[in-house]
Structures are given as structure tokens and as C-alpha cells.
Residue, then its C-alpha position, 0 to 999 in steps of 0.5 A: m121196752d128195755m131200750m126205751k130211754e124216755l117216756p113221751e110227755t103225751v102219756c100224761n094226756l091219759f087222764n083216766l089212766q090207773t096203772l102204768k107198768l114200767d118194770g124192766c125198762y132198764s134204759l129208762k132215764k126220764l119220766p114225763e115232767r107233767i106226770g102229776k096230771l095223771r090224778n087217777l093213777r093208782h099203780l106206778e110200777l118202776k122195778g128195774t128202772d135203775q137208770l132213772n135220774y129223778f122223779p119229776r115234781g108233781l108227785e103230791r098230786l098223785s094222791c090216789l096212788r096205791t103202788l109206787s115202787t120207786v121214788i128217786f130224788d134228783r142227785g143233780g139238784g133242783k129238778g125233781c120232786q121234794i121229799g115233802e111231796l110224799k106227805l099226801l100219799d097215805h094210800i101207798q101200800g106194799e113196797l116203796r124204794i126211796k133213792g137219793l136220800e143224801q139230797v134230802t134235808d127235812s125228811k120228817q115232811a114225808e110223814l112215813n110214820k103215817k103210811e100204815k099200809l106200807r109193808s116194805l121200805a128200802l132207803f138208799f143213800s149215796e156215797e157221792r161227795q157233798a159240799d158239807a164238811r164231813e162232820e156236818k154231812m154226817k149229822r145231816i145224814e143222821s137227821v135224815l134217817d131219824g126223820l124217816q121212821p116208818h109206821t109200826n105196821l112195817a114188816r121189811l126194812r132195808i138201809q143202804d149206803y148210810e154214812g151216819n155214825v150211829f143208827p137212829s134209836w127207832i131201828s132197834s125199838n120193839t115199840a117203833l117196829p113191833n111187826l118188823v120181820k126182815l131187816e137189811l143193813s148194808c154199806c153203812n161203813q161209818c157206823s162203828e157199833l151195831p144197833a141193839l137188834g136183839t130186842l126186835q121180837y118178830l124179826e126173822f131175817l137179818t142181813l148185815s153187810e159191809l159194815g166196815s167200821v164195826k170191830r166187835i159184835g158184843r152185848e150191845f148187839y143183843g140189847l143186853g145192858s151191863t146188868n141184864g142177865g147177871e149171875n143172880s138174875v131171876q128174869s129170863i131174857v130171850e134175844f132174837p126170839k124169832l130170828h131164823t136166818l142170819v147173814i153177816e158178811n164183809m165186816k173187814e174190821c171185825k175181830e171179835w164176836h161174842l155170844p154172851f150165854r149166861r144163866g137167864i139169857e137165851i139167844f137165837p133160840m129159833l136160828r136155822k140158817l147162818v151165813v158168815a162171809s169175808f171175816m178175815n180178821l175174826q179169830m174164831l166163831p163164838l163158842g155158843l154157836r155150837k150149842l144152838k138147838s135149831l141151827e140146821e144150815l151153816s155157811l162159812f165163806r172166806v174166814k180164817f179157819r185154821d183148826l178145830k178151835f175156830f169151829g168150836i170143837i175142843t178135843r178131850n185132853s188135859d187142857d180141856d177143863n180150863v177152856q172157858e165159854e163166854g160168860g166165864e163158864s167152863a166149856p162143856p164136853v164135845i157137843v157140836f151143832p146138834v141138829l146141823k144138816e148142811l155145812r158149806l166151807s168155801d174160800m178158807l185160804e188158811w185152812e191146812e189141817q194135817e193128818n196128824e192133827i185129826k185126833l177127835p173121834i166122831r162118836r163120844d160116849e152116850e152122855e156126850g152124844f155125837i159131833m154134828p149127828c144130823l149132818r147130811e150135806l157137806d160142801i168144801s170148796y176153794c181151800p188151797k192149803l187143805k191137806v185132808v178132810p178132817h173126819y169130824l166132818f164125816s158125820p154118820a148121817l152124811r148123804s151128800v159130799r162135794i169137794a171142789n178146788c182143794p188142790q193139796l188134798t192127799g186123800w189120807q183121811p178116814c173112809l166116807p160115811p157108809l150111808l153116803e148117796k151122792l159124791q161130787l168132785w169139782n176142779e182140782t182135788g189133789i190126789l182125789s182127781k186121780s184116785i178115790v181109793a183113799l176115800i173108799s178104802g177105809i184107811g185107818s178103819p179096820d171094820h171097812n169092807k168093799n160093800d160099805y157104800p150100798n147107798l152111793h147112787s150118784f157120782s159126778i166129776w166137773y171141770s177135771r183136767q184128767s184124761s182117765l177115770p179116777q182109780g177106785l171108781n169101779q169099786l162103787t158098785a151101787i152107782q146108778t148115775l154118772h155125771f161128767s161135765s167140762c172134762q176136756f181131756l177125759d176119755f174112756t169106753p163102756e168097757d171101763l164101766k163094766h164093773l158098775p152093774l146098776l148104772q142106769l144113766l150116764k150124762i156127759r156135757g162139755c167133754p169133747i172126746l167122749e162126745e165124739r165117741c158117743r156120736k160115732r157110736e163106738s160100742w156105746t149102743t151095741n156093747s154098752h150095758i148102760p140103758k140111757i146116755i145123755l150128751d149135753w144133758r138136753n140135745f142128744v140121747l142114746e138109748 
């Protein structure tokens, strides 16, 4: 059905039809013009029909509808249904996507505020040019969105390609949206200021994407007035009290991000996952992030990460006492991300930390605690200038490390944490592509010995251009699983792995030289101590 471009008009003769599923009809461009004759229709499912041009007139006659996944207003003008036809569809429930809203005039006619069974609403505008003058168009678009205020029962809201200058007040009103759990604002490039979303008491998921005019994330975002939470405030204020996932990406003009922590103000008390992507003008992360007591997962993609200060880590030296937090308070000693478990750093084009810049110990005295004491997974990728992996990222609790596309690595960093279980090297990793001795030899660590990695059971190499195994691999005697994928020139024999006595599984995929050796069984079964060898990970097994 994915090649069907038009639904035949004869479908409209099925007067007793109650369910019409067109999900996944990717080529469908037109619905029957007489679809309004299906008065008994209760479920019309149109997910994945992005080629549809418009919804025909007669929608208002489908008053029995419970499910209507998508409504599209005619971008060409005049042919399709009007927004007022939504007025009589009071039984609509579940999810509704409305597209082509740039064509609409009086959006209040839809009476979305009466659709009490609607739980999810997605509103799509368009960036296509209209005949209106720019100022007139902006005011009209703002009026359209303002008139689409949903019922208070709404749980999920998405707004995309909105070209108004400001968001309507109901978006940030806990009275208008008291049950909102998930909110996504994307491609709203004319809005220069974020709405005051911190007051939404039940908001759990928030995505802000491609808000190209926002230059600053400050007090207005949290819903803090100029007098709220002052030094003499006795009232306790909690902003974003339920939020646990925050994604902020593609804010190309944003240079400042503040977390205004002060006495009586608590922000993000439940935040567990934070993704920050494509913030190339942001000078540093807000220092308050490092104090969040619930943040477990942090991903930074394509931001200006140059040194420790961006990451909110401050070394103890003579200047530390002068460091100020937002709100005017002195920065505390090093207590960074106390419960963080997963850290991903990718596309850090400016990150070039040198060995002599690493002065900060992983452990402080008992009063100051650890730096990232709970960090278990570390992923560093596409950092073209990075020379060393700073040791403050090597938490004592670290279990998994992946390093990918860091071609300038010298390898002269302290040894890996002793509890590490999984190590992956992808693409170019500088000296590590040829030798992992520097990672495991404990340079700079007088207490190191060869038995420091009893838990390192899994080692992987992906997309390497090397022809031989990295030096030092045989020192990892606890390895039980080896993975090699897409290593075009890699070649070795079972004899090269004889110092890995616990090796149970060897997986090879996309390594033509090794695969040919295995298929010819050149000592792989007669002399090998490896119980199981898998080629292509699916199709060929040597045991």
C-alpha cells in the first residue's frame, strides 16, 4: 500500500465503515473528496502519510470520530476543509496532528479547548512565503497559535515552524496546561525570548530545537520575576519541579545560559537527562549544572568545549576564592555532577586539552568528595584537536569507555580506572590506534601493576586502518570477548592471542583478510584456544 497515491472515491460508499487505517501509505497524496459521507467512521489513522496535500471538505460531518491522527489544511488554498470543521469533533481522543496552519485565519473556531479527551497535540506551521507583509503575517500567525489553546487535560504538545515573534501566554501557564507532561518547540526562529516554562508543575520532557533568535537563557525561562527569590525571600520556589529530560539544540545565536540559584530557589530538582547540542556561541555551561543532585546522563554535542571551566570544574588554586556563581555567591570547592552515570562528548571541535593542563586530582578530601564519583559510561567522539583524555573524566566507578575519531591523541594520560569492564576504539584514535600501552601502563601512577584490570572483559576495535593488533593488547589478560568490525587491513593469527587465556568469543565482521583466514581454517580450529569464533556476527560460526 506504500505506493498508492490516491484512495478511490468508491470507499465513500462504505456507509457503515468504522475504521480506516492508512498508516504507512507514504505515497498517498489525496483522500476521497466525499469522505464526509462516512458518517459512522470512528477511527481514521493517517500516520506516515506526509505526502497528503490536504484534507477534503466534509470533516465536520464525521462527528463520530474518536481517532483522527492528522488534519492538513490546503497549502494551495481553497480546496480542503476549514479549521472551523474541527468544532463538532468533540469526541476526538488520543493524538491529533494539525498541518498547514499558516493558511488559517480564525483558529478559535476549532474550539480545541473543548476537546477534553485529546491528550497529544502537534501544531505545524510552514516556512513558505505568504502574500502578507512581514509584520502583518507575524501578527496573524501569533493570533492563530493563541486561538489554538487546548483543553486543560492535554499531556503532550509540539509546535513546529511557528513564525510569530512571541509565544502565547497559555503555553507557560500552569492554569492553562496543568497536566502537560511533554513539550517540544522546534524551528520557531523568530522568537527571541523563551516562554516562562519553569512554572509548568508536571512537565517531565522538554525539547527546545532550532530557536534561532534566542540569545540568552535566563530568569525569564524559569518563570522568575525580578523580585522572586531575592536574598530576603522566605518563600521557597521550585522551578521545573518534575522535569527529568531536557534537550536543547541548534540555538545558534545563544551566547549565555544562566541557572539563577539563590536562597529560596530550587531549579531542576528531578532532572536526570540533559542533551546540549550545536551551541557553538555558548561560552560555558551554567555552573549550577554541576550541583544538580539528580542528573545521571549528560550529552554534549558540538559545543565550544576548550578547558575545565566550560565543564564547570574549577581547580583549587589562589584564584579559586574569587570565582563567582550566578547570583553572586562564591563557587564551592570541587563537587562536580555528584550522581552522573553517563557522559557523552561529541563534535567538540575546539577541545584540545594538553597534558600539562591536567592538574586536578580525581579525589579530593572527604569534605569535598569526588569528581563525578558515579560515572560509569564515558563516550568521546569526533574531537579533532584533543591531545589527551583528561583524568578527571576517568572516574573510579567507570565501567565502559568508547573513544572514536580523536586523531591527535598522544595517549599520555593516566591509566584507565581499575574497575573498567568494556573498552572500545573507533576510527582514528591517534597513538591508541597502534598502541594501548599508554592507557594501561599507568604512566604517572606509581601504584600501577599489570593486574589492575581484572574486570576488563570486553575489547572492541571498529573502522581501524591498522594492519596489526595494537601493542599492549595481550596485557589485558582478563578479556573474554574481542570484537573487530570494518577493519579492512587487519591481520593476525590465533598465536597472536595466546596470552589471553580467558578469551571465550571472537567476533569478526567486515574484516576481509581475517574472514578469509577463518574460512580457510588456517589453524583457527586446530590450534586455537578460542571456544567460539563468529564471522559477520550472524552467518558463520567456528566452534
